[in-house]
mmCIF file of the N, C-alpha and C atoms, coordinates in Angstrom:
data_MODEL
# 
_entry.id   MODEL 
# 
loop_
_atom_site.group_PDB 
_atom_site.id 
_atom_site.type_symbol 
_atom_site.label_atom_id 
_atom_site.label_alt_id 
_atom_site.label_comp_id 
_atom_site.label_asym_id 
_atom_site.label_entity_id 
_atom_site.label_seq_id 
_atom_site.pdbx_PDB_ins_code 
_atom_site.Cartn_x 
_atom_site.Cartn_y 
_atom_site.Cartn_z 
_atom_site.occupancy 
_atom_site.B_iso_or_equiv 
_atom_site.pdbx_formal_charge 
_atom_site.auth_seq_id 
_atom_site.auth_comp_id 
_atom_site.auth_asym_id 
_atom_site.auth_atom_id 
_atom_site.pdbx_PDB_model_num 
ATOM 1   N N  . MET A 1 1  ? 0.836  -1.197 0.000   1.00 0.00 ? 1  MET A N  1 
ATOM 2   C CA . MET A 1 1  ? 0.000  0.000  0.000   1.00 0.00 ? 1  MET A CA 1 
ATOM 3   C C  . MET A 1 1  ? 0.881  1.261  0.000   1.00 0.00 ? 1  MET A C  1 
ATOM 4   N N  . MET A 1 2  ? 1.708  1.376  1.006   1.00 0.00 ? 2  MET A N  1 
ATOM 5   C CA . MET A 1 2  ? 2.575  2.573  1.090   1.00 0.00 ? 2  MET A CA 1 
ATOM 6   C C  . MET A 1 2  ? 3.680  2.503  0.034   1.00 0.00 ? 2  MET A C  1 
ATOM 7   N N  . SER A 1 3  ? 4.138  1.306  -0.225  1.00 0.00 ? 3  SER A N  1 
ATOM 8   C CA . SER A 1 3  ? 5.218  1.132  -1.217  1.00 0.00 ? 3  SER A CA 1 
ATOM 9   C C  . SER A 1 3  ? 4.767  1.669  -2.568  1.00 0.00 ? 3  SER A C  1 
ATOM 10  N N  . ASP A 1 4  ? 3.533  1.404  -2.920  1.00 0.00 ? 4  ASP A N  1 
ATOM 11  C CA . ASP A 1 4  ? 3.009  1.865  -4.219  1.00 0.00 ? 4  ASP A CA 1 
ATOM 12  C C  . ASP A 1 4  ? 3.016  3.391  -4.269  1.00 0.00 ? 4  ASP A C  1 
ATOM 13  N N  . ARG A 1 5  ? 2.596  3.998  -3.190  1.00 0.00 ? 5  ARG A N  1 
ATOM 14  C CA . ARG A 1 5  ? 2.529  5.474  -3.146  1.00 0.00 ? 5  ARG A CA 1 
ATOM 15  C C  . ARG A 1 5  ? 3.955  6.040  -3.138  1.00 0.00 ? 5  ARG A C  1 
ATOM 16  N N  . ILE A 1 6  ? 4.832  5.434  -2.404  1.00 0.00 ? 6  ILE A N  1 
ATOM 17  C CA . ILE A 1 6  ? 6.216  5.924  -2.311  1.00 0.00 ? 6  ILE A CA 1 
ATOM 18  C C  . ILE A 1 6  ? 6.890  5.843  -3.681  1.00 0.00 ? 6  ILE A C  1 
ATOM 19  N N  . GLY A 1 7  ? 6.728  4.710  -4.341  1.00 0.00 ? 7  GLY A N  1 
ATOM 20  C CA . GLY A 1 7  ? 7.332  4.534  -5.670  1.00 0.00 ? 7  GLY A CA 1 
ATOM 21  C C  . GLY A 1 7  ? 6.843  5.603  -6.633  1.00 0.00 ? 7  GLY A C  1 
ATOM 22  N N  . LYS A 1 8  ? 5.569  5.893  -6.588  1.00 0.00 ? 8  LYS A N  1 
ATOM 23  C CA . LYS A 1 8  ? 5.014  6.902  -7.517  1.00 0.00 ? 8  LYS A CA 1 
ATOM 24  C C  . LYS A 1 8  ? 5.527  8.286  -7.139  1.00 0.00 ? 8  LYS A C  1 
ATOM 25  N N  . ALA A 1 9  ? 5.617  8.556  -5.856  1.00 0.00 ? 9  ALA A N  1 
ATOM 26  C CA . ALA A 1 9  ? 6.076  9.872  -5.386  1.00 0.00 ? 9  ALA A CA 1 
ATOM 27  C C  . ALA A 1 9  ? 7.534  10.080 -5.793  1.00 0.00 ? 9  ALA A C  1 
ATOM 28  N N  . ILE A 1 10 ? 8.335  9.051  -5.654  1.00 0.00 ? 10 ILE A N  1 
ATOM 29  C CA . ILE A 1 10 ? 9.759  9.168  -6.003  1.00 0.00 ? 10 ILE A CA 1 
ATOM 30  C C  . ILE A 1 10 ? 9.897  9.479  -7.489  1.00 0.00 ? 10 ILE A C  1 
ATOM 31  N N  . LYS A 1 11 ? 9.141  8.782  -8.310  1.00 0.00 ? 11 LYS A N  1 
ATOM 32  C CA . LYS A 1 11 ? 9.233  8.998  -9.770  1.00 0.00 ? 11 LYS A CA 1 
ATOM 33  C C  . LYS A 1 11 ? 8.873  10.444 -10.094 1.00 0.00 ? 11 LYS A C  1 
ATOM 34  N N  . VAL A 1 12 ? 7.877  10.954 -9.429  1.00 0.00 ? 12 VAL A N  1 
ATOM 35  C CA . VAL A 1 12 ? 7.450  12.337 -9.692  1.00 0.00 ? 12 VAL A CA 1 
ATOM 36  C C  . VAL A 1 12 ? 8.528  13.315 -9.235  1.00 0.00 ? 12 VAL A C  1 
ATOM 37  N N  . VAL A 1 13 ? 9.062  13.081 -8.071  1.00 0.00 ? 13 VAL A N  1 
ATOM 38  C CA . VAL A 1 13 ? 10.095 13.979 -7.530  1.00 0.00 ? 13 VAL A CA 1 
ATOM 39  C C  . VAL A 1 13 ? 11.352 13.917 -8.394  1.00 0.00 ? 13 VAL A C  1 
ATOM 40  N N  . VAL A 1 14 ? 11.736 12.725 -8.766  1.00 0.00 ? 14 VAL A N  1 
ATOM 41  C CA . VAL A 1 14 ? 12.956 12.563 -9.568  1.00 0.00 ? 14 VAL A CA 1 
ATOM 42  C C  . VAL A 1 14 ? 12.791 13.266 -10.912 1.00 0.00 ? 14 VAL A C  1 
ATOM 43  N N  . LYS A 1 15 ? 11.623 13.144 -11.500 1.00 0.00 ? 15 LYS A N  1 
ATOM 44  C CA . LYS A 1 15 ? 11.396 13.783 -12.817 1.00 0.00 ? 15 LYS A CA 1 
ATOM 45  C C  . LYS A 1 15 ? 11.307 15.300 -12.663 1.00 0.00 ? 15 LYS A C  1 
ATOM 46  N N  . ARG A 1 16 ? 10.808 15.736 -11.533 1.00 0.00 ? 16 ARG A N  1 
ATOM 47  C CA . ARG A 1 16 ? 10.626 17.183 -11.317 1.00 0.00 ? 16 ARG A CA 1 
ATOM 48  C C  . ARG A 1 16 ? 11.930 17.817 -10.798 1.00 0.00 ? 16 ARG A C  1 
ATOM 49  N N  . ALA A 1 17 ? 12.514 17.217 -9.793  1.00 0.00 ? 17 ALA A N  1 
ATOM 50  C CA . ALA A 1 17 ? 13.729 17.799 -9.199  1.00 0.00 ? 17 ALA A CA 1 
ATOM 51  C C  . ALA A 1 17 ? 14.980 17.178 -9.810  1.00 0.00 ? 17 ALA A C  1 
ATOM 52  N N  . ASN A 1 18 ? 14.881 15.879 -10.156 1.00 0.00 ? 18 ASN A N  1 
ATOM 53  C CA . ASN A 1 18 ? 16.055 15.208 -10.746 1.00 0.00 ? 18 ASN A CA 1 
ATOM 54  C C  . ASN A 1 18 ? 17.229 15.293 -9.775  1.00 0.00 ? 18 ASN A C  1 
ATOM 55  N N  . HIS A 1 19 ? 16.935 15.124 -8.505  1.00 0.00 ? 19 HIS A N  1 
ATOM 56  C CA . HIS A 1 19 ? 17.986 15.216 -7.480  1.00 0.00 ? 19 HIS A CA 1 
ATOM 57  C C  . HIS A 1 19 ? 17.786 14.135 -6.429  1.00 0.00 ? 19 HIS A C  1 
ATOM 58  N N  . GLU A 1 20 ? 18.849 13.714 -5.819  1.00 0.00 ? 20 GLU A N  1 
ATOM 59  C CA . GLU A 1 20 ? 18.731 12.684 -4.778  1.00 0.00 ? 20 GLU A CA 1 
ATOM 60  C C  . GLU A 1 20 ? 18.131 13.281 -3.496  1.00 0.00 ? 20 GLU A C  1 
ATOM 61  N N  . MET A 1 21 ? 18.397 14.548 -3.258  1.00 0.00 ? 21 MET A N  1 
ATOM 62  C CA . MET A 1 21 ? 17.873 15.193 -2.044  1.00 0.00 ? 21 MET A CA 1 
ATOM 63  C C  . MET A 1 21 ? 16.351 15.189 -2.071  1.00 0.00 ? 21 MET A C  1 
ATOM 64  N N  . ALA A 1 22 ? 15.787 15.377 -3.249  1.00 0.00 ? 22 ALA A N  1 
ATOM 65  C CA . ALA A 1 22 ? 14.321 15.399 -3.371  1.00 0.00 ? 22 ALA A CA 1 
ATOM 66  C C  . ALA A 1 22 ? 13.757 14.053 -2.948  1.00 0.00 ? 22 ALA A C  1 
ATOM 67  N N  . ILE A 1 23 ? 14.395 12.986 -3.385  1.00 0.00 ? 23 ILE A N  1 
ATOM 68  C CA . ILE A 1 23 ? 13.917 11.641 -3.034  1.00 0.00 ? 23 ILE A CA 1 
ATOM 69  C C  . ILE A 1 23 ? 14.000 11.443 -1.518  1.00 0.00 ? 23 ILE A C  1 
ATOM 70  N N  . LEU A 1 24 ? 15.073 11.917 -0.918  1.00 0.00 ? 24 LEU A N  1 
ATOM 71  C CA . LEU A 1 24 ? 15.255 11.736 0.529   1.00 0.00 ? 24 LEU A CA 1 
ATOM 72  C C  . LEU A 1 24 ? 14.142 12.475 1.286   1.00 0.00 ? 24 LEU A C  1 
ATOM 73  N N  . THR A 1 25 ? 13.681 13.554 0.702   1.00 0.00 ? 25 THR A N  1 
ATOM 74  C CA . THR A 1 25 ? 12.620 14.320 1.359   1.00 0.00 ? 25 THR A CA 1 
ATOM 75  C C  . THR A 1 25 ? 11.300 13.570 1.281   1.00 0.00 ? 25 THR A C  1 
ATOM 76  N N  . VAL A 1 26 ? 11.124 12.807 0.209   1.00 0.00 ? 26 VAL A N  1 
ATOM 77  C CA . VAL A 1 26 ? 9.860  12.072 0.029   1.00 0.00 ? 26 VAL A CA 1 
ATOM 78  C C  . VAL A 1 26 ? 9.829  10.858 0.942   1.00 0.00 ? 26 VAL A C  1 
ATOM 79  N N  . ILE A 1 27 ? 10.938 10.112 0.967   1.00 0.00 ? 27 ILE A N  1 
ATOM 80  C CA . ILE A 1 27 ? 10.973 8.909  1.813   1.00 0.00 ? 27 ILE A CA 1 
ATOM 81  C C  . ILE A 1 27 ? 12.279 8.861  2.612   1.00 0.00 ? 27 ILE A C  1 
ATOM 82  N N  . PRO A 1 28 ? 12.387 9.681  3.636   1.00 0.00 ? 28 PRO A N  1 
ATOM 83  C CA . PRO A 1 28 ? 13.610 9.719  4.451   1.00 0.00 ? 28 PRO A CA 1 
ATOM 84  C C  . PRO A 1 28 ? 13.846 8.386  5.153   1.00 0.00 ? 28 PRO A C  1 
ATOM 85  N N  . GLU A 1 29 ? 12.768 7.683  5.461   1.00 0.00 ? 29 GLU A N  1 
ATOM 86  C CA . GLU A 1 29 ? 12.913 6.391  6.153   1.00 0.00 ? 29 GLU A CA 1 
ATOM 87  C C  . GLU A 1 29 ? 13.509 5.354  5.212   1.00 0.00 ? 29 GLU A C  1 
ATOM 88  N N  . GLU A 1 30 ? 13.090 5.361  3.955   1.00 0.00 ? 30 GLU A N  1 
ATOM 89  C CA . GLU A 1 30 ? 13.604 4.364  2.994   1.00 0.00 ? 30 GLU A CA 1 
ATOM 90  C C  . GLU A 1 30 ? 15.005 4.763  2.527   1.00 0.00 ? 30 GLU A C  1 
ATOM 91  N N  . ALA A 1 31 ? 15.284 6.044  2.501   1.00 0.00 ? 31 ALA A N  1 
ATOM 92  C CA . ALA A 1 31 ? 16.586 6.510  2.017   1.00 0.00 ? 31 ALA A CA 1 
ATOM 93  C C  . ALA A 1 31 ? 17.628 6.394  3.135   1.00 0.00 ? 31 ALA A C  1 
ATOM 94  N N  . ASN A 1 32 ? 17.185 6.311  4.353   1.00 0.00 ? 32 ASN A N  1 
ATOM 95  C CA . ASN A 1 32 ? 18.107 6.217  5.495   1.00 0.00 ? 32 ASN A CA 1 
ATOM 96  C C  . ASN A 1 32 ? 19.072 5.044  5.330   1.00 0.00 ? 32 ASN A C  1 
ATOM 97  N N  . PRO A 1 33 ? 18.584 3.844  5.114   1.00 0.00 ? 33 PRO A N  1 
ATOM 98  C CA . PRO A 1 33 ? 19.468 2.676  4.953   1.00 0.00 ? 33 PRO A CA 1 
ATOM 99  C C  . PRO A 1 33 ? 20.301 2.778  3.684   1.00 0.00 ? 33 PRO A C  1 
ATOM 100 N N  . ASP A 1 34 ? 19.796 3.484  2.693   1.00 0.00 ? 34 ASP A N  1 
ATOM 101 C CA . ASP A 1 34 ? 20.531 3.624  1.429   1.00 0.00 ? 34 ASP A CA 1 
ATOM 102 C C  . ASP A 1 34 ? 21.820 4.412  1.659   1.00 0.00 ? 34 ASP A C  1 
ATOM 103 N N  . MET A 1 35 ? 21.753 5.398  2.546   1.00 0.00 ? 35 MET A N  1 
ATOM 104 C CA . MET A 1 35 ? 22.927 6.239  2.810   1.00 0.00 ? 35 MET A CA 1 
ATOM 105 C C  . MET A 1 35 ? 23.841 5.523  3.787   1.00 0.00 ? 35 MET A C  1 
# 
C-alpha cells in the first residue's frame, strides 16, 4: 500500500527535481538505509 505510493512519489520527484535530495525528502525512512 505505502510502497506503491512511495514509488510513484519518487518517480514524480525525480522527474521534477532530478535530485537525490528530493527523493530523501519524500521517503527519508527508505533513504536512510541507502545512505
